[in-house]
C-alpha positions in Angstrom: 3.4 -10.9 6.7 5.3 -8.2 8.5 8.5 -6.6 7.1 10.9 -4.0 8.3 12.7 -1.9 5.6 15.8 0.2 5.9 16.6 3.7 4.7 15.1 4.4 1.2 16.3 8.0 0.8 14.4 8.8 -2.3 15.5 5.6 -4.2 12.0 4.7 -5.5 13.0 2.1 -8.1 14.8 0.1 -5.4 11.8 0.3 -3.1 9.5 -0.9 -5.9 11.8 -3.8 -6.7 12.0 -4.7 -3.0 8.3 -4.7 -2.6 8.0 -6.9 -5.7 10.7 -9.2 -4.4 8.8 -9.9 -1.2 5.5 -10.2 -3.0 4.0 -7.4 -1.0 0.2 -7.2 -0.9 -1.4 -4.1 0.8 -4.5 -6.2 1.6 -2.4 -8.8 3.4 1.0 -7.5 4.5 2.4 -4.6 6.5 5.8 -2.9 6.2 7.5 -0.5 8.6 10.0 1.8 7.0 12.7 2.8 9.5 13.0 6.5 8.5 14.7 8.6 5.9 12.2 8.2 3.2 13.7 11.2 1.4 16.9 13.0 0.4 20.1 12.1 -1.3 18.3 9.9 -3.8 16.7 11.1 -7.0 13.0 10.6 -6.3 12.0 11.9 -2.9 8.6 13.0 -4.2 7.8 9.7 -5.9 8.9 7.8 -2.7 6.5 9.9 -0.5 3.7 9.4 -3.0 4.3 5.7 -3.2 4.4 5.1 0.6 1.4 7.4 1.2 -0.6 5.4 -1.4 -0.1 2.2 0.6 -2.2 3.6 3.4 -2.4 1.5 6.6 -0.3 -1.2 5.0 2.8 1.0 5.4 4.1 2.7 8.6 7.1 5.0 8.4 9.3 6.5 11.2 10.7 9.9 11.0 14.5 10.0 10.3 16.9 12.9 10.4 16.5 13.6 6.6 12.7 13.6 6.9 13.0 16.2 9.7 15.4 18.2 7.6 12.9 18.4 4.9 10.3 19.7 7.3 12.7 22.2 8.7 13.6 23.5 5.2 10.0 23.7 4.2 9.2 25.8 7.2 12.1 28.2 6.7 13.9 26.9 9.8 17.0 25.6 7.9 18.7 26.3 4.5 19.0 23.8 1.8 22.2 21.9 1.9 24.3 21.4 -1.2 23.5 17.7 -1.4 19.7 17.9 -0.7 17.6 16.3 -3.4 14.0 17.0 -2.2 13.3 20.0 -4.3 10.7 18.0 -6.1 8.7 17.7 -2.8 9.0 21.5 -2.1 7.8 22.3 -5.6 5.0 19.7 -5.7 1.4 20.8 -6.2 0.4 18.7 -3.2 3.3 20.0 -1.1 1.1 20.9 1.9 -0.5 17.5 2.0 2.9 15.7 1.7 4.4 17.8 4.5 1.4 17.3 6.7 1.5 13.6 6.3 5.2 13.5 7.0 5.0 15.6 10.2 2.4 13.0 11.6 4.8 10.0 11.4 6.0 8.6 14.7 9.6 8.6 16.0 9.3 5.1 17.4 6.8 2.2 17.3 6.4 -1.4 18.3 5.9 -4.1 15.7 5.8 -7.8 16.4 7.6 -6.9 19.7 10.4 -5.2 17.8 11.1 -1.7 19.1 11.6 0.3 15.9 13.6 3.5 15.9 15.5 5.3 13.2 18.9 5.6 14.9 19.2 4.3 18.5 18.1 4.2 22.1 20.1 5.8 24.9 21.2 3.5 27.7 19.0 5.2 30.3 15.8 4.4 28.4 13.8 1.2 28.4 11.1 0.3 25.9 8.3 2.2 27.7 10.4 5.3 28.2 11.5 5.3 24.6 7.9 5.0 23.3 6.6 7.6 25.7 9.3 10.2 24.8 8.9 9.5 21.1 5.1 10.1 21.5 5.8 13.3 23.4 7.9 14.8 20.5 5.5 13.4 17.9 2.7 15.3 19.5 4.7 18.4 19.4 5.5 18.0 15.7 1.8 17.5 14.9 0.8 20.6 16.9 0.8 24.3 16.1 4.1 24.6 17.9 5.9 22.9 15.0 7.2 26.0 13.3 8.4 27.4 16.6 10.3 24.2 17.5 12.0 23.4 14.2 14.5 26.3 14.4 15.4 25.1 18.0 15.6 21.4 17.1 19.2 21.5 15.9 22.3 21.4 18.1 24.4 18.7 19.8 23.4 19.6 23.4 22.4 18.4 25.8 24.5 15.3 25.0 23.3 13.2 27.9 19.8 12.4 29.1 18.6 13.7 32.4 15.1 13.2 33.7 15.1 16.9 34.7 15.4 18.1 31.1 12.4 20.1 30.0 11.1 22.1 27.1 13.3 22.5 24.0 16.4 20.8 25.5 14.3 17.8 26.4 12.8 17.5 23.0 16.1 18.2 21.2 17.7 15.4 23.0 14.9 13.0 22.2 15.2 13.9 18.5 18.9 13.6 18.5 18.8 10.2 20.2 16.1 8.7 18.1 17.3 10.0 14.7 21.0 10.8 14.9 22.9 8.7 17.5 25.5 6.0 16.6 28.1 6.0 19.4 27.9 6.9 23.1 29.8 6.6 26.3 28.9 4.2 29.0 27.2 7.0 30.9 25.0 7.7 27.9 26.8 10.8 26.5 26.1 10.9 22.8 28.8 11.4 20.1 27.6 13.1 16.9 31.0 13.4 15.1 31.9 9.8 14.2 30.0 8.3 11.3 32.2 5.3 10.5 31.5 1.7 11.4 31.5 0.0 14.8 35.3 -0.4 14.8 35.9 3.4 14.6 34.5 4.2 18.0 35.9 7.4 19.4 37.8 7.2 22.7 35.5 6.4 25.6 32.6 5.4 23.3 31.1 2.3 21.8 28.1 1.6 19.6 25.0 2.5 21.6 23.7 -1.1 21.5 26.9 -2.4 23.2 26.8 -0.2 26.3 26.9 -2.5 29.4 23.8 -2.4 31.5 21.6 -0.4 29.0 18.0 -0.5 30.2 16.8 -1.7 26.8 18.9 -4.9 27.0 16.7 -7.9 26.2 14.3 -5.8 24.1 14.5 -6.6 20.4 15.4 -3.3 18.6 15.4 -2.5 14.9 17.0 0.6 13.4 18.4 2.2 10.3 20.5 5.4 9.9 24.0 3.8 10.2 25.0 2.8 6.7 28.7 2.3 7.6 27.6 -0.3 10.2 26.0 -2.5 7.5 23.5 -5.3 7.9 23.3 -6.7 11.4 20.9 -9.6 12.1 21.0 -10.8 15.7 18.3 -12.3 17.9 17.7 -9.0 19.6 19.0 -6.5 17.1 18.4 -5.6 13.4 20.4 -2.9 11.7 18.9 -2.3 8.2 20.6 0.7 6.6 22.6 -1.0 4.0 23.6 2.0 2.0 21.0 2.0 -0.8 21.7 5.5 -1.8 25.4 4.9 -1.9 25.2 2.0 -4.3 24.7 -0.6 -1.7 21.5 -2.5 -1.1 17.9 -1.9 0.2 17.1 -4.4 2.9 13.9 -5.9 4.3 13.5 -8.4 7.1 10.4 -10.4 7.6 9.6 -10.6 11.3 6.2 -12.2 11.8 6.1 -15.5 13.6 9.6 -15.0 15.1 11.2 -14.9 11.7 14.3 -13.0 10.7 14.3 -13.6 6.9 16.4 -11.1 5.0 15.5 -9.9 1.5 17.7 -7.4 -0.4 17.9 -5.7 -3.7 20.9 -4.1 -5.3 20.8 -0.3 -5.8 22.4 2.0 -8.4 24.7 4.6 -6.8 22.9 7.9 -6.4 25.6 9.5 -4.2 29.3 9.0 -3.9 30.3 6.8 -1.0 32.0 8.6 1.9 29.6 11.6 2.1 27.7 11.9 5.4 24.5 9.9 5.5 
């Protein structure tokens, strides 16, 4: 059986209950976690240990919070007031945890679902998305990691151009795959608005509603957007259902063409309304 799971964000008890609810067996099943394993919840360290222990039965994408942990650990960013991954930074196996995390992909294909943390710009099709994700993943696994992390942050460039190169190219790829929610019809990303689909800023719409996007027809699964809520469509799965905010942790079984939803309720670890 194959399952996709939304943002865990350090909520280990919810993850354990969800795995028990689906009857997960590492020898038989496979799960893909759609990014943001850590931060805001109370057990980032335990969550990393749990997922790592599942070996090849679990695959995890990098989300913006996972990248933030890497940046803080390498001295590229300061801790934020709401960060809760100090247990990872102080762990005896810190180096192994961070090395495992930096080797996670930014996109992958599972049962013909294109899995990303946040979204796909309208200029990219499946092949371009996977290729650019692999390009940045190779950078994060390389010795250039420490040099790139301080340059990874920023909202520009806000629109994809095939001529982009170096840091600007890689920053756009990271922003698109781990941060985007809304964009304009020409693919200009908006990083300000975090509310639900009905709160689109002027000239923008949810990235998956842009007319003529090149990924149309490709089944896409993502997390990141807790204010969007659960979306289950024939070609779209949105699975961040606000676990850390007192919502639910969601899984969808996808093998054999299924779209079977399993959810567990989560205790509130952060006050709703704070940026996710």
